[in-house]
N, C-alpha and C positions, 0 to 999 in steps of 0.2 A: 504493500500500500504506500503510495506517494502522498505526501501531505503538503498543502500550500497554506501558510499562515498569512492572512491578509489584514492590512490596516493602511490607511492613507499615508501615515508617517511612522517610521520605526526608528527610534533612537536608543542609545545605550542607557541614558540616565533619567528615565521616567518610569512610572508604574506600569504603563501598558507595554513599553519597550522591554522592561524586565520580565513581564509575564510572557511575552512572545519569545524572548530569548531562552527561557527555561523550557517552554513547550517545544521549541525547535530541537533541543538536544534530547529531550525525553522521547520525542517522536521518531528519532533516528533508530530506535529499537524496532520500529514497525516498517521501516523502508526509508526512502529518501525524503528529506525535509527541505522545503523551499520557503522563501517569503516572497510576497508581492506587495508593492507599495509604490506611491508616487515619489516619496523622499526617504532614502535609506541613509542612516547615520550609524551604522554598525557593520564594520567591514568583516566581522566574523560570520555573518549570515549570508547564505547563498540565495541571491535574488533570481527568480526564474525570468528568463527572457520573454519579451512580448510575443515573439513568434513561436514559443514553445508552450505557452500557458494553455491554449485551447486543447492541445493534445493531452495534457495531463488531466484537465477538468472534464474531459469527455470519456474517461475510463471510469465505469460505474463503481469499481472498488476503491478508487482514490478518494481523498477527503480534502475539503476546504474547511479551515477554521477561520471564520470571518470575525475579526475583532471590531466591534461596533461601539463607537464613542462619539461619532459626529456624522453629519451628512457627507456621503462620498458617492457622487453620481457614477464615476467610473467603476467603483467597486460593485455597485448594483448591476451595472451592465454586464460585468463578468459573471456574476451569479446567474443572470438570466440565460447565459450561454452554457452553463454547467450541467452536466449529466451525472456528476459524482455526488457523493454524500456531502452534506453541509452542516456544520455546527456553528451556531451564532454564539460568540463569546461577548456577553453584554457587560460593558463597563459603565453604563449610565451616560446620559447626555444632560449637560447643564441646562436647566430651564432658561428659555430665552429671555425671560423677564429680567434677569440679572444684567443683561447687556443693553436693555432698551434705551437707557439714558447715555450710553457710552460709545456704542459702535453698532450701527445698523447692519453692517455685514455679518458680524458675529450673531446678532439677534436673529437674522434670517437663517444663518447656518444651523443654529441650534434648533430653531423652529422646524426647519426642513429635516433635521436629523430625527426629531421625535416623530414627525410624520413618516419618515422612512422606517422607523421601528414598527409602527403600526402596519405599514405595507409589507414588511418582511414577515410579520406574524400571519398576515392574511394570505400572502402568496406562497409561504412555505409552512403549511399547517402541521406537517409531520416531522419537521426537523427539530433537533435538540437545541435548546437555549441554555447555555452554561453561564449563569449569573455570578458575579463577584460576591453578592450578599443577598440576604433576604429583602433588604430595603430595595435594592435594584430590581429584584424579581417582582416588586409591586407594579412596575411599569409593564410587566409582561403577562398580566392577568388573563389575557385572551389566548395566550400560547398554551398548547396542549402538553408539551414536554419540556419541563424546566428542572434544572438541578442547580445546586449551589456549590461552587468551587472557588474558594478564596484565591486572590491573585498570587502568583509566584513572585518572590522577591529575592533580594540579594543579601539578606541579613547574614546567612550562614557564611558567606564569602568574606565578611568583614573581619573574621578571626585572623585573617592573614594580612590585614591592613595595619600599617604603622601610622598612628595619628600624628598630626603636626604638634610637636611638644610645646612650641612657643605659644600657639593659640590655646591649647588645652590648659597649660599652666597659668596663663594670664587670666583665664576664666576661673579656674579653681581657687587661685589665691586672691582674686578680686574681693573687695568688700561689698560689691553690689550683689543684689539678687539678679541673676542672669536668666532671662527668659528666652526661649527659642521657639521660632515657628518656621516651618519649611513648606514652601509651596509657591506657585506662580502668583504674581501680583495681578489678580483679577477680582472683580467685585464679589463673587460668591465666597471668597476667602475671608471677607469681613475684616480687613485691615483697619478700617475706621473704628470698629468696635474694640479691637486690640489696643488702639491708641487711647481710647477712653478708659480701658482697664489700667494702663500705665498712669494716665492722668489721675485716676482715682486713688491709686496706690501712693503716688507722690503727695497728694493732698491730705490723705488720711493716715499715712504711716511714715515714710521717709523718702528722700530723694535718691537713695542708693538702689536704683533699679535700672536695668537695661534690657531692652528687647532686641534680639538679633533675628532678622528676617532673612532667610536664605531662599532665594528664588528670583527668577528673571522678571524684569519689567517687560511690558508689551507696548511698543510705540503706537500701536493702534488704539490703545486705551489711555491716551494722554490725559483726557479729562479726569479719569479716575486717579491717575498718578498725581495730578495737580491737587485734587481734593485731599489726598493723603498728606502731601507736603504742606498744604495750607493748614491742616489740622495740627500737624506737628509744630509748626511755627506759632499758631494761635495759642497753644497751650505751653509754649516754651519748653518743648521736650526734645530739642535738637541733640542734647547730650544723652538722652535716655533711649533713643530708638535709632538703630543702625541697620541699613539695608546692605547685605553682603553680596547679593547677586548669585549667580550659579557657581558651584564649587565642585571639585573632584571628591571622591569618596574619602580620601585621607583627611581633608579639611572638614567634610561633613561629619565624620565620626568624631573628630576633635570637639566640635560644638556639642554633639550629643553627650559626650563624656564630661565636658567641662561645665555645661550649663546646669541650672538648679531645677528648672521646671519647663516642661513643654506646654505651650499655651495654644489652644485652637478654638476659635469662635466661629469657624466656618459655618455658613448657612446652607451649604449643600455639599455633601460628600457621598460618593457611591461606595466607598470602603475606607479610604484614608490610610495608606501604607505608612506615612511618617509617624503616626501615633503608635503603630506596631513596632517600628524601628526604635522609638523612644523606650517602649516597654522592654524590648529585648536588651537594652543597655542600661536598664535600671534608672531611667529618668522618669520622674512622676509627671503625669499628664493632668492638666486642668482643661476641660473641654465643654463645649456647648452640646447639649443633647439634641442634635439636629441630624437629619439624614441617617447615614449608617454609623455615625460615630459611637453611639451607645452599643450597638451590635458588635462593632470591632473591638472596642475597649474591654467589654466584658463586665462582670460583676465587681463590686467593691472598689470601683474607680470614681473619680471626681467628675460628675456630669452635672452641669448647671443649666439654668434657664436664661432669661433675658436681663436679669438684674446685674448690672456691671459691678456693683459694690461687692457681690458675692465672689466674683473672680479675684478681685484684689484681696479680699479676706482669705480666700483659699490659698493664695500665694503666700500671704503672711503666715498662715498656720503651718504650711509646709516648711517655711523658713525656721519657725520657732519650735516646732514639735518634731523632733527627730524620730520618735517612736512611731508617730502617725505616718511620717514620710516613708519610713521603712516598711510599714504595713502596705501602703499604696504601691511602692515599687516592687515589693516581693510578690504581691498578687498580680501586678501588671506583668511581671516576667513569667509567672505561671500561666497567665492567659496566652501569651505568645507561645510558650513552649508546648502547651497542651492542646492548643487549637489551631495554630498557624505555622508550625515549623515546616520545613521543606518536605519531610517524609509524610506528614499528614496530608499536605496539599497534593503531593504526587499520588498518594494512594487514592484519594478522592477523584482526581483527574483520570487516572487509569481505570477506575471502577466504572465511571459514567461513560468513558470512551468505549470500553469493552461492551457495555450494555447497548450502546448505540450502533457500533460498527459490526457487532456480532462476532468478534474474534477474541 
């Protein structure tokens, strides 16, 4: 059985790219693995050539795993030509309302993506939908065949990574409470709310707090970026909030190991791999109970609502109460180890794959 993993863009350093990368190597046990995309930023993956794709997808015993996270017209056209088995890997699509005030093109792309989801469910009624989470599966209620397989990640590979000692030590020995958030600078990630948390902490506790945000800006969302910068200046938090941008794994791990709390107020997450990464490295998480965050974090973790004061208070409690912090981090690590480690994910993936392809 030859397999083609499809997604419009495949990169090394994002959640979908990592999911595809792990599947690619697992599927080599079944035959040849290929990827197909418009933009490939992972030289380790074998991209099938345009003139060869139709031959592969017209053999009934072959398989397409279509990673669906946005509208992709070309991808849908390829599916229409296929006579092989198809699995839809559903990563969720950000509701278009988050982009309505910031970028009309993104708004339309998300809207079309959700319409495409409904069309795929209608046009491929007997195909398997492999969802990242139960939350994501709520979008697929009309689908007949749904399973839950958490996304593959790179956490186990980090044991071989050497952190940047200068960064890690500067954070560990700092007198500040160091907060961490990892994710793209987009409206659904709620950066403005995180700024309010820092402001509340400064006003009610002390000024020794810093929020480090690792993730790239998007030039197409300039209005959102301006709102963030304006809020930081308005509250005088220039020394308390720092945008780091995209980083390699060595630096990423350094921030996870050096910071005190992972803060996430995102208003839409289909899974949220960074909170899992935090748990795996014993970093306590304070998060908003929205989207799939509660499902991913598991029990005994700090999940809050809309009250900004509660987030600042939780950060203060974690700073002052070592016993409680140990309780949160210990249970967080257990959540990662017992629900989301590679062996568990691989077992689930192979189980549902076998049931679907009949091998």
